[in-house]
Structures are given as C-alpha cells and as structure tokens.
C-alpha positions as CSV (number, residue, x, y, z in Angstrom):
1,M,0.0,0.0,0.0
2,K,1.4,3.4,-1.1
3,T,1.5,6.4,1.2
4,K,2.2,10.0,0.3
5,D,5.5,9.8,2.1
6,Q,6.9,6.9,0.1
7,P,9.2,7.9,-2.8
8,K,7.9,7.1,-6.2
9,R,9.6,4.0,-7.6
10,N,10.8,3.6,-11.1
11,I,8.1,2.1,-13.3
12,V,10.4,-0.7,-14.5
13,E,10.9,-1.7,-10.9
14,A,7.3,-1.4,-10.0
15,T,6.0,-3.5,-12.9
16,P,6.4,-7.2,-12.8
17,P,8.5,-8.4,-15.7
18,T,6.0,-11.0,-16.6
19,P,2.2,-10.9,-16.3
20,P,1.2,-10.5,-12.7
21,E,-1.3,-13.4,-12.9
22,R,1.6,-15.8,-13.4
23,S,3.4,-16.8,-10.3
24,K,7.1,-17.4,-10.2
25,L,6.5,-21.2,-10.2
26,G,4.0,-20.8,-13.1
27,H,6.7,-18.9,-15.0
28,I,9.3,-21.6,-14.4
29,I,6.8,-24.4,-15.4
30,N,5.8,-22.5,-18.6
31,M,9.4,-22.0,-19.5
32,G,10.3,-25.6,-18.8
33,L,7.4,-26.9,-20.8
34,G,8.4,-24.7,-23.8
35,D,11.9,-26.0,-23.6
36,L,10.7,-29.6,-23.4
37,I,8.5,-29.2,-26.5
38,A,11.5,-27.8,-28.4
39,F,13.6,-30.8,-27.4
40,F,10.8,-33.2,-28.5
41,L,10.5,-31.5,-31.8
42,I,14.2,-31.7,-32.5
43,G,14.1,-35.4,-31.3
44,I,11.3,-36.1,-33.8
45,V,13.2,-34.3,-36.6
46,G,16.4,-36.2,-35.8
47,L,14.8,-39.6,-35.6
48,N,12.9,-38.9,-38.9
49,S,16.1,-37.7,-40.7
50,H,17.9,-40.9,-39.7
51,G,15.0,-43.1,-40.8
52,E,14.3,-44.3,-37.2
53,T,10.8,-45.0,-36.0
54,L,9.0,-42.3,-33.9
55,A,8.1,-44.9,-31.2
56,P,7.9,-43.3,-27.7
57,A,10.8,-45.4,-26.5
58,N,13.0,-44.2,-29.3
59,L,12.0,-40.6,-28.7
60,L,12.7,-40.8,-25.0
61,R,16.1,-42.5,-25.7
62,V,17.1,-39.5,-27.8
63,I,15.6,-36.8,-25.6
64,W,16.4,-37.8,-22.0
65,P,20.1,-36.8,-22.1
66,V,19.3,-33.4,-23.6
67,A,16.5,-32.7,-21.2
68,L,18.3,-33.9,-18.1
69,S,21.4,-32.0,-18.8
70,W,19.4,-28.8,-19.7
71,Y,17.3,-28.9,-16.6
72,V,20.2,-29.5,-14.3
73,I,22.6,-27.0,-15.8
74,S,20.5,-24.1,-17.3
75,P,19.2,-22.8,-13.9
76,F,22.7,-22.0,-12.9
77,F,22.9,-19.6,-15.9
78,G,19.6,-17.9,-14.9
79,T,17.7,-19.1,-18.0
80,Y,14.4,-19.3,-16.0
81,R,14.7,-15.8,-14.3
82,R,11.6,-13.7,-14.7
83,D,13.5,-10.6,-15.6
84,L,15.0,-12.3,-18.7
85,A,11.5,-12.9,-19.9
86,T,11.3,-9.3,-21.1
87,Q,14.8,-9.0,-22.5
88,P,15.3,-10.8,-25.8
89,K,19.0,-10.0,-26.2
90,R,19.9,-11.1,-22.6
91,M,17.6,-14.2,-23.1
92,A,19.5,-15.1,-26.2
93,A,22.9,-14.7,-24.6
94,R,22.0,-16.7,-21.4
95,T,20.3,-19.4,-23.5
96,A,23.3,-19.8,-25.8
97,L,25.8,-20.0,-22.9
98,A,23.6,-22.4,-20.9
99,W,23.0,-24.6,-23.9
100,L,26.7,-24.7,-24.8
101,V,27.4,-26.2,-21.3
102,A,24.3,-28.4,-21.2
103,C,25.0,-29.7,-24.7
104,V,28.4,-31.0,-23.6
105,G,26.6,-32.7,-20.6
106,A,24.0,-34.2,-22.9
107,L,26.6,-35.6,-25.3
108,A,28.6,-37.0,-22.3
109,L,25.4,-38.7,-21.0
110,R,24.7,-40.1,-24.4
111,S,28.2,-41.4,-24.8
112,I,28.3,-43.0,-21.3
113,F,24.8,-44.6,-21.4
114,E,24.3,-45.4,-25.1
115,T,27.2,-45.4,-27.5
116,Q,30.2,-45.9,-25.1
117,K,32.3,-43.6,-27.3
118,P,32.6,-39.9,-28.0
119,P,30.2,-38.5,-30.6
120,P,31.6,-37.4,-34.0
121,V,32.3,-33.7,-34.1
122,S,29.6,-33.3,-36.8
123,F,27.0,-34.9,-34.6
124,A,28.0,-32.6,-31.7
125,L,27.8,-29.5,-33.9
126,V,24.4,-30.5,-35.3
127,T,23.1,-31.3,-31.8
128,F,24.3,-27.9,-30.5
129,L,22.9,-25.8,-33.4
130,T,19.6,-27.5,-33.9
131,N,18.6,-27.5,-30.2
132,L,19.8,-23.9,-29.8
133,I,17.7,-22.8,-32.8
134,A,14.7,-24.7,-31.3
135,L,15.2,-22.9,-28.0
136,Y,15.5,-19.6,-29.8
137,I,12.5,-20.1,-31.9
138,W,10.2,-20.0,-28.9
139,R,12.2,-18.2,-26.2
140,L,13.1,-15.1,-28.2
141,P,9.6,-14.3,-29.6
142,M,8.2,-14.9,-26.1
143,A,10.7,-12.4,-24.6
144,K,9.9,-9.9,-27.3
145,H,6.2,-10.3,-26.7
146,N,6.7,-9.8,-22.9
147,Q,8.9,-6.8,-23.6
148,N,6.2,-5.2,-25.8
149,K,3.6,-5.9,-23.1
150,L,5.8,-4.3,-20.4
151,V,6.3,-1.2,-22.6
152,R,2.5,-0.9,-23.1
153,V,1.9,-1.2,-19.3
154,Q,4.6,1.4,-18.6
155,E,3.1,3.8,-21.1
156,Q,-0.4,3.3,-19.5
157,Q,1.1,4.1,-16.1
158,A,3.0,7.2,-17.2
C-alpha cells in the first residue's frame, strides 16, 4: 500500500517483468514446458532424418540426455529468471551459454549410457545448433512479446 511519504519507484521496478497473474512457479513451469516441447520437436526431426521410428521409447532414448542436462545446468545460468522474460538479447545470450554447457553434458550422458564412445564432431555441432535454434524459436519471440507488453503497461502508467 502506497502512502504519500513513500518515494515514487521507477516504473520498471514497480511493474512485474511477466504478467502478474503468473506466479514465479508458473513462469518456471511454462518456460520448462516450452523447452521440453522444443527438445521433443528436435528429437522427432532427428529420428525422422535418420529413418528411425518415432516410437515413444525411441523418442525418450534420444531426448532424456538433452532434457536432463538442460534442466540440471541451465538454472545456474539464470535461464528461468523472470527478468529475462522481457529482455530478448539477454535471453539469447543466457540461453546460448547455458545450452553450450548443457549440450556438452548431454553428449557426455549419451556417450556414457548409449554409445560408449565420444560422438563425432559433426553430430555434436548439429546437436548444439539444432537445439539452440529450437530454444531460440520459442524463447526469443516470447521475450519480445513480454517486452512489448511491459512497454505498453509502462506507457499506460505514465
């Protein structure tokens, strides 16, 4: 509750970076689901391009190292922070850095539990680029949309 004696706060500080109806947990769940959908789509494309069946077991075999590595590593890079949800450039940088580290983890898990040998460099590069693009395809427009929404709210408050 504001009183007349309180100093006026900056509008950016006063306005939540994501819609107020979405809780912090809701924000994290939405971000996590979006990431998982991106990984599933890349898994489907990968299996299809290699002529493998899209059976659920095959899809899970391909996706689990990627998802596990991403969900363990990416929070340490702040990829689920609410303030990034309105900053496309910072979202892009944090996502790329987090995915670089998580991709190494995913490839290591795949090597340990499936192939028992390091992946070819070409596979590692394709894995890195396709998953990064998939994350960007949904994360950057979402951040831009939230940024535009924040600007509209700030304009209405001014």
